[in-house]
C-alpha positions in Angstrom: 53.3 70.8 60.3 53.9 69.3 63.7 50.7 67.3 63.4 51.9 65.8 60.1 55.3 65.0 61.6 53.6 63.3 64.6 51.4 61.3 62.3 54.4 60.2 60.2 56.3 59.1 63.4 53.2 57.3 64.7 52.8 55.6 61.3 56.5 54.5 61.2 56.3 53.2 64.8 53.2 51.2 63.9 55.0 49.8 60.9 58.0 48.9 63.1 55.8 47.2 65.7 54.0 45.3 63.0 57.3 44.1 61.4 58.6 43.1 64.9 55.4 41.1 65.5 55.8 39.4 62.1 59.4 38.5 62.9 58.5 37.0 66.3 55.6 35.0 64.8 57.8 33.7 62.0 60.5 32.7 64.6 57.9 30.9 66.8 56.6 29.0 63.7 60.1 27.9 62.7 60.9 26.7 66.2 57.5 24.9 66.4 58.3 23.2 63.0 61.6 22.0 64.5 59.8 20.4 67.4 57.2 18.8 65.2 59.9 17.4 62.9 61.6 15.4 65.7 62.3 11.8 64.6 62.7 8.4 66.4 66.3 7.8 67.4 66.1 4.3 66.0 64.0 4.3 62.8 63.9 8.0 61.9 60.1 8.1 61.7 58.4 11.4 62.8 57.3 11.1 66.4 54.3 13.3 65.9 55.0 15.7 68.7 52.7 18.7 69.3 54.7 21.9 69.5 52.2 23.6 71.8 53.2 21.2 74.6 56.9 22.4 74.4 56.6 26.1 73.5 57.5 27.5 76.9 60.6 28.7 78.7 62.6 25.9 80.3 63.0 22.3 79.6 60.4 19.6 79.0 61.2 16.0 79.0 58.9 13.2 77.9 59.1 9.5 77.0 57.5 9.1 73.6 56.8 5.7 71.9 57.6 5.6 68.2 54.5 4.9 66.2 56.5 2.6 63.8 59.1 0.6 65.7 57.6 1.1 69.2 61.0 2.1 70.8 60.6 4.4 73.7 62.4 7.7 73.0 63.6 10.1 75.7 62.7 13.5 74.2 64.1 16.6 75.7 63.0 20.0 74.4 64.0 23.3 75.9 64.2 27.0 75.4 66.9 28.8 77.4 64.8 31.9 77.4 61.5 33.1 76.0 60.4 31.1 72.9 59.9 34.5 71.2 63.6 35.3 71.4 65.6 32.1 71.8 66.2 28.9 69.7 64.9 25.5 70.7 67.4 22.9 72.0 66.3 19.3 71.3 67.6 15.9 72.1 66.1 12.5 71.2 67.6 9.3 72.7 66.3 6.0 71.7 65.8 3.7 74.7 64.4 0.3 75.1 61.0 -1.2 74.4 57.9 -1.0 76.5 58.0 -4.7 77.4 61.5 -4.2 78.9 60.1 -2.1 81.7 60.3 -4.1 84.9 57.0 -2.8 86.2 55.1 -3.6 82.9 52.1 -5.8 83.2 52.1 -8.3 80.3 48.3 -7.7 79.8 49.1 -4.1 78.8 51.2 -5.2 75.8 49.9 -5.3 72.3 50.2 -8.5 70.1 52.9 -6.7 68.1 54.9 -5.9 71.2 54.6 -9.5 72.4 55.8 -10.9 69.1 58.7 -8.5 69.1 59.6 -9.5 72.7 59.4 -13.2 71.7 61.7 -12.7 68.7 64.2 -10.7 70.8 64.2 -13.5 73.5 64.7 -16.2 70.9 67.7 -14.3 69.5 69.1 -14.0 73.0 68.5 -17.7 73.6 70.3 -18.6 70.4 73.3 -16.6 71.7 73.0 -18.1 75.2 72.2 -14.7 76.7 68.6 -15.1 77.7 67.7 -14.9 81.4 64.4 -16.8 80.9 64.0 -20.3 82.4 65.1 -23.1 80.1 61.6 -24.4 79.5 60.3 -20.9 78.5 63.2 -20.5 76.1 62.4 -23.9 74.5 58.7 -22.9 74.2 59.6 -19.6 72.5 61.9 -21.4 70.0 59.3 -24.0 69.3 56.7 -21.3 68.6 59.2 -19.6 66.2 60.0 -22.9 64.5 56.3 -23.7 63.9 55.7 -20.2 62.6 52.8 -19.5 65.0 
């Protein structure tokens, strides 16, 4: 009789442990899905983050370039405790463009980024807010007018 009772208790304990493991696995998957669903702060396109890079206790902060609009997003993902027990805290803040970085070498920019920079500078020039030399502003406006 005692052996049957012990076997029943062990069986129930095994079931409880299995259920707890399933609950933790489901929780981790939901938190991973939240991380992978983070969107650009500007155009709302999925940033394509990999949850495995963020599934740890503490805060991880990265600058992520949007695959569509190329805005640099400041992404902060953190768990106040173990990812098995706590909920993820996320923040995405859209920043500027890569070409706006003062230490950026123009040779590292793509053609798409250069065109976007040129269009932004022409818009600033038309408002009288561009910091570029007058001749450079005129050249950019000429390029835009010619549709090159």
